[in-house]
C-alpha positions in Angstrom: 46.1 14.3 8.0 44.2 11.1 7.3 40.5 11.7 8.3 37.5 9.5 7.8 34.0 9.2 9.1 31.1 6.8 8.7 27.5 8.0 8.5 24.8 5.4 9.0 22.9 6.7 6.0 19.5 4.9 5.8 17.5 6.0 2.8 14.5 8.3 3.4 11.6 7.8 1.0 8.5 9.7 0.0 5.1 8.1 0.2 5.1 7.6 -3.6 8.5 5.9 -3.4 7.3 3.6 -0.7 4.4 2.6 -2.9 6.8 2.0 -5.7 8.8 -0.3 -3.4 5.7 -2.2 -2.4 4.9 -2.7 -6.1 8.2 -4.5 -6.6 6.9 -7.3 -4.3 3.4 -8.3 -5.6 3.7 -11.9 -4.3 4.9 -11.0 -0.8 2.4 -10.6 2.0 3.9 -7.3 3.3 1.0 -6.7 5.6 1.7 -10.0 7.5 5.4 -9.1 7.7 4.5 -5.7 9.1 2.0 -7.2 11.6 4.7 -9.6 12.7 7.3 -6.9 13.2 4.9 -4.9 15.4 3.9 -8.0 17.3 7.6 -8.8 18.0 8.0 -5.3 19.4 5.1 -6.0 21.8 6.4 -9.4 22.7 9.5 -7.7 24.0 7.7 -4.9 25.8 4.3 -6.1 26.9 3.5 -8.9 29.4 1.0 -11.6 28.4 -1.3 -10.3 31.2 -1.4 -6.8 29.8 -4.4 -5.6 27.8 -3.6 -4.6 24.2 -6.2 -2.6 22.3 -5.6 -2.2 18.5 -7.4 0.5 16.5 -7.9 -0.7 12.9 -8.7 1.9 10.3 -10.3 1.4 6.9 -7.1 1.0 4.8 -3.9 -0.9 4.8 -2.8 0.6 8.1 -5.9 -1.1 9.6 -4.8 -4.3 7.9 -1.4 -4.0 9.6 -3.2 -3.7 12.9 -5.3 -6.8 12.2 -2.2 -8.7 11.2 -0.5 -7.7 14.4 -3.6 -8.7 16.4 -3.5 -12.2 14.8 0.2 -12.6 15.7 -0.5 -11.6 19.3 -3.4 -14.0 19.6 -1.3 -16.9 18.2 1.4 -16.1 20.8 -1.1 -16.3 23.7 -2.0 -12.7 24.2 -5.6 -11.5 24.3 -5.8 -8.5 21.9 -8.9 -6.4 21.5 -9.5 -4.8 18.1 -11.6 -1.7 17.6 -12.8 -1.7 14.0 -13.0 1.6 12.1 -13.2 -0.1 8.7 -15.6 -2.3 6.8 -14.0 -5.7 6.1 -16.1 -6.0 3.0 -14.1 -3.1 1.5 -10.7 -4.4 2.4 -8.1 -5.2 -0.3 -6.8 -8.8 -0.6 -4.0 -8.5 2.0 -6.3 -6.9 4.6 -9.0 -9.5 3.8 -6.4 -12.3 4.7 -5.5 -10.5 7.9 -9.2 -10.2 8.8 -9.7 -13.9 8.1 -6.9 -14.8 10.5 -8.4 -12.6 13.2 -11.7 -14.4 12.8 -10.1 -17.8 12.8 -8.2 -17.0 16.0 -11.3 -15.6 17.7 -9.7 -12.3 18.3 -12.1 -10.0 20.2 -13.4 -7.3 17.8 -15.8 -4.5 18.4 -17.1 -1.7 16.3 -15.9 1.9 16.6 -19.2 2.7 18.4 -18.1 0.7 21.4 -15.5 3.4 22.2 -17.3 6.7 22.1 -15.6 9.9 23.0 -15.4 10.2 26.8 -15.6 6.5 27.4 -12.4 5.4 29.0 -10.3 2.8 27.2 -9.1 0.0 29.5 -5.7 -0.7 28.1 -2.0 -1.1 29.0 -1.0 -0.8 25.4 -2.8 0.9 22.4 -1.8 0.2 18.8 -2.6 3.0 16.4 -3.6 1.5 13.0 -6.1 4.1 12.0 -4.2 5.9 9.2 -0.7 5.3 7.9 1.5 7.2 5.4 -1.3 8.2 3.0 -3.2 10.7 5.1 -3.4 14.2 3.6 -6.2 15.9 5.6 -7.3 16.6 9.2 -9.2 13.8 11.0 -12.8 14.4 11.6 -15.9 12.6 12.9 -15.4 9.1 14.4 -11.6 9.2 13.5 -11.2 12.4 15.4 -13.0 10.8 18.4 -10.7 7.8 18.2 -7.6 9.9 18.3 -8.9 11.8 21.3 -9.7 8.6 23.0 -6.3 7.1 22.4 -4.5 10.2 23.7 -6.8 10.3 26.7 -5.9 6.7 27.5 -2.2 7.6 27.1 -2.7 10.4 29.7 -4.0 7.7 32.0 -0.9 5.6 31.7 -1.4 3.5 28.5 1.5 3.2 26.2 0.9 3.9 22.5 2.6 2.1 19.5 1.8 3.8 16.1 2.1 1.6 13.0 4.1 3.3 10.2 3.0 6.9 11.1 1.0 8.3 14.0 -2.4 9.1 12.7 -2.7 12.8 11.9 0.8 13.4 10.4 1.8 14.1 6.8 4.4 11.5 6.2 6.0 13.4 3.3 6.6 16.7 5.3 6.3 16.2 9.0 3.4 18.6 9.1 0.7 17.9 11.7 -2.7 18.7 10.3 -4.2 19.5 13.7 -2.0 19.2 16.8 -5.1 18.7 18.9 -6.2 15.7 16.8 -3.0 13.7 16.2 -2.0 10.5 18.0 0.8 11.1 20.4 2.8 7.9 20.3 5.4 6.6 22.7 6.8 4.5 19.9 6.4 4.4 16.2 7.3 1.4 14.1 7.7 2.5 10.4 7.9 0.0 7.6 10.2 -0.5 4.6 12.1 2.8 5.0 12.2 6.0 6.9 9.8 8.8 5.8 10.7 12.5 5.9 7.7 13.2 8.1 9.0 11.0 10.9 12.4 12.7 11.1 11.9 16.4 11.0 9.3 19.1 11.7 6.4 19.4 14.1 5.7 15.6 13.9 8.7 14.9 16.1 6.5 15.9 19.1 4.2 13.0 18.3 6.5 10.2 17.0 8.1 9.1 20.2 11.0 6.6 19.8 11.3 5.6 16.1 11.9 2.0 15.0 12.4 0.9 11.4 11.2 -2.5 10.3 12.5 -3.0 6.7 10.4 -6.2 6.3 13.5 -8.0 4.9 13.0 -6.4 1.5 15.9 -5.9 -0.8 14.3 -3.3 -3.0 15.9 -1.6 -6.0 18.3 1.1 -5.3 17.3 2.9 -8.5 14.7 5.0 -6.7 15.9 8.5 -6.2 15.5 8.6 -2.5 14.5 11.9 -0.9 17.6 11.8 1.2 19.4 9.8 3.9 19.7 9.9 7.6 22.5 10.7 10.0 22.0 9.0 13.4 25.6 8.7 14.5 29.1 8.9 13.3 32.3 6.9 13.9 35.0 9.4 13.4 38.7 8.9 13.2 41.5 11.3 12.5 45.0 9.9 12.3 47.5 12.7 12.2 50.9 11.9 10.7 54.0 12.0 13.0 55.0 15.2 11.2 51.7 17.0 11.9 51.6 20.5 13.3 49.0 23.2 13.9 49.2 24.4 10.3 48.2 21.0 8.9 44.9 21.3 10.8 43.9 24.6 9.3 43.0 28.0 10.6 39.5 29.2 11.2 38.6 32.9 11.5 35.3 33.8 13.2 33.8 37.2 12.5 31.2 38.9 14.8 31.0 40.0 18.4 29.6 43.5 18.2 29.3 45.4 21.4 26.9 43.6 23.7 27.2 40.3 21.8 30.7 39.2 22.6 29.6 35.8 23.9 28.6 34.6 20.4 32.2 34.7 19.1 33.6 33.2 22.3 31.3 30.2 21.9 32.0 29.8 18.3 35.8 30.1 18.6 35.9 27.7 21.6 33.9 25.2 19.7 36.2 25.5 16.7 39.2 24.8 18.8 37.6 21.8 20.3 36.6 20.5 16.9 40.2 20.3 15.8 41.1 23.5 14.1 44.9 24.0 14.3 44.4 27.8 15.0 41.4 30.0 15.6 41.2 33.7 15.1 38.4 35.6 16.7 37.7 38.8 14.6 35.8 41.3 16.7 33.6 44.2 15.7 33.4 45.3 19.3 35.7 48.2 20.3 37.5 47.6 22.5 37.5 43.8 22.1 38.9 41.2 24.5 42.6 40.6 24.4 42.4 37.1 25.7 39.7 34.4 26.4 40.6 33.2 29.9 38.7 29.9 29.3 40.4 29.3 25.9 43.6 31.3 25.8 44.6 29.4 22.7 42.3 31.6 20.6 43.9 34.6 18.9 42.1 37.9 19.2 41.9 40.4 16.3 39.9 43.4 15.2 37.5 42.6 12.3 39.8 44.4 9.9 40.4 43.3 6.3 43.6 41.5 7.4 42.0 39.4 10.2 41.5 36.4 8.0 45.0 36.4 6.6 46.2 32.8 6.5 42.7 31.4 7.3 41.7 28.2 5.5 38.0 28.9 6.4 35.9 31.5 8.1 32.7 31.9 10.0 30.7 35.1 9.9 27.6 36.2 11.7 27.7 35.2 15.4 26.9 38.4 17.3 27.7 40.4 14.1 24.8 42.9 14.5 23.2 44.8 11.7 25.2 48.0 11.7 26.8 49.7 8.8 30.1 48.3 10.0 28.7 44.8 10.0 27.5 45.3 6.4 31.0 46.4 5.3 32.7 43.5 7.1 30.2 41.0 5.6 30.7 42.4 2.1 34.4 42.1 2.3 34.4 38.6 3.7 31.9 37.3 1.1 34.4 38.3 -1.6 37.2 36.2 -0.1 38.1 33.0 -2.0 38.0 30.6 0.9 35.3 28.4 2.4 32.8 30.2 4.6 30.0 29.5 7.1 27.3 32.2 7.2 25.2 32.4 10.3 22.9 34.5 12.5 23.0 38.3 11.8 24.9 37.8 8.6 21.9 35.8 7.2 19.5 38.6 8.2 21.6 41.2 6.4 21.7 39.0 3.3 17.9 38.5 3.4 17.5 42.3 3.3 20.1 43.1 0.6 20.0 42.0 -3.0 23.6 43.1 -3.3 24.7 40.8 -0.5 22.5 38.0 -1.8 24.2 38.2 -5.2 27.6 38.1 -3.5 26.7 34.8 -1.9 25.2 33.4 -5.1 28.3 34.3 -7.1 30.9 32.8 -4.7 33.2 30.2 -6.2 34.5 28.8 -2.9 32.3 26.5 -0.7 29.5 28.2 1.2 27.4 26.9 4.0 24.5 28.8 5.5 23.0 27.8 8.9 19.6 29.4 9.4 17.0 28.6 12.0 13.4 28.5 10.6 12.7 32.2 11.0 16.0 33.1 9.3 15.2 30.6 6.5 11.8 32.3 6.0 13.5 35.7 5.6 16.0 34.3 3.1 13.2 32.7 1.1 10.7 35.5 1.5 8.3 33.1 3.2 6.8 32.7 6.7 8.3 30.6 9.4 5.2 28.4 9.3 5.7 27.8 5.6 9.3 26.7 6.2 8.2 24.3 9.0 5.4 22.8 7.0 7.9 21.3 4.6 11.5 21.6 5.9 13.1 19.5 3.2 11.6 21.6 0.4 12.7 24.8 2.2 16.3 23.5 2.7 16.5 22.5 -1.0 15.2 25.9 -2.1 17.8 27.6 0.1 20.6 25.5 -1.4 19.4 26.1 -4.9 18.7 29.8 -4.5 21.9 30.7 -2.7 24.2 28.1 -4.5 25.4 26.7 -1.2 25.0 23.9 1.4 22.0 24.8 3.5 21.7 23.7 7.1 18.1 24.2 8.2 18.4 24.0 12.0 15.7 22.6 14.3 14.4 19.2 15.4 15.6 17.0 12.6 18.1 19.4 11.1 18.0 19.2 7.3 21.2 19.5 5.2 20.8 20.1 1.5 23.4 20.8 -1.2 21.3 21.1 -4.3 21.5 17.4 -5.2 21.4 15.5 -1.9 19.5 15.8 1.4 20.5 14.5 4.8 18.3 14.5 7.9 20.0 14.5 11.2 18.7 12.2 14.0 21.1 13.2 16.8 20.2 15.9 19.4 17.4 16.6 21.9 15.7 19.6 23.6 18.9 20.4 25.5 19.9 22.3 22.3 16.9 24.6 22.7 18.9 27.4 24.4 20.7 30.5 23.4 24.2 30.1 21.9 24.0 26.5 20.6 23.8 27.9 17.0 27.1 29.8 17.6 28.7 26.6 18.8 27.5 24.7 15.7 28.8 27.4 13.4 32.2 27.2 15.0 32.2 23.4 14.7 31.4 23.4 11.0 33.9 26.2 10.4 36.6 24.1 12.0 35.9 21.2 9.8 35.9 23.4 6.7 39.3 24.7 7.9 40.6 21.2 8.1 39.7 20.4 4.5 36.3 18.8 4.7 33.9 19.4 1.8 31.1 21.7 2.6 28.5 18.9 2.6 30.6 16.6 4.9 31.6 19.5 7.2 27.9 20.3 7.6 26.9 16.7 8.2 29.6 15.8 10.6 29.3 19.1 12.5 25.5 18.8 12.9 25.8 15.1 14.0 28.5 15.8 16.6 26.6 18.9 17.8 23.5 16.7 18.5 25.7 13.8 19.8 27.1 16.1 22.5 23.6 16.9 23.7 22.7 13.2 23.6 25.7 12.3 25.7 24.6 14.8 28.3 21.0 13.6 28.3 22.3 10.0 28.8 24.0 11.1 32.0 20.7 12.5 33.3 21.4 16.2 32.5 18.0 18.0 32.2 19.2 21.6 31.9 22.2 22.8 29.9 23.7 25.9 28.4 25.6 26.2 25.1 29.0 26.2 26.6 28.3 22.8 28.1 28.3 21.4 24.6 31.9 22.6 24.0 33.2 20.7 27.1 31.4 17.6 25.9 33.2 17.7 22.5 36.4 16.9 24.3 35.0 13.4 25.2 33.2 12.4 22.0 
């Protein structure tokens, strides 16, 4: 088998790393470039007759807003700027932007002109209050400004946030106060992606995300936080002599009484993802002898011999937490083949030091696929703590369990101890029971076909989200997990 895939891996930087990039270009007016990029977005989306109101904060984000206002005015628009900063305290770049605004006679008013409760007359609002440096909840006049922006949005105005919606921690995706955070329709971020715009609670506030790299060719020596996966071009050219054995065998363990559907979903997804053979290994007694919708799947009891001949296995979907489940899990963790650990298996490991040590001591590739609550149990932390810094949590899981960790959720994070990937495919259609079982089967199938653990996780997660995106593009607004499996046949 000759398989290859392309990941559009854009670097993801921390706030400190962005500052380091900016320091590489002391003679470049980055603020003017940022303002121009934002203005070009508005040129394409806002008519000359539309009213654009820009909120300019006290720092460089406010300077970006001023630079944008100047570009708009020069192009014939009539922007209005609400000043929340003192021009006398601006740095050099922001001073230049302020001078251009004055030269072009841009209408500027003080923040007192838009008190809380006073409607903002705008078709578009540009949020330039605070950018990537914010590390605290917004209070006072800034709080009032955010509330006014969101109120205007509720009345039909569109909101463009510059770099980061005000109220978000750009390093983590944590939202300091969900009631006082700009809810943007669009966010234009500058230089590089930031973690906080790709994963975590912030995704409810970012809207559509655009990257303006400002035409900078910065040094690649920075140790980027990670990279993105926003899509994959996937080809697999099988030789003329290929047969089912060359595409691997995936065994899927789980399906205790009352939870048979989890294994059915996982095994069907594994078949659709290209595994040559799939064995469903059941804890239920009796167990199904055939899957009418996928008769290609072989049915077995979850005995010690069920995985014979398997090139990878998945354990956990519908496994339950019985004594029998513990015994099966212990046996399979000792097998010297790649494994995906999901669902109930993760909960059992979180409660047992013995099982945790078995995971940590494995020599073959290991992938764990927790949702935030399961991740919290594995780390001995709260779900809220996991969500407050998802990259940190994924890295801690990968290090602590010596595995590839797939921290599921909006902006799934994949960590292997040295690298981090943040997935950008997917949408709320995935927020339904069983989609995790589908993902586990997909990743298991890729492991069975010989992909490395990191690549199996990245490709599986990206395809999983892409299936949901394809449905959304067709106008689907409600879906169930099995719909994803059918979609895989067309991707």
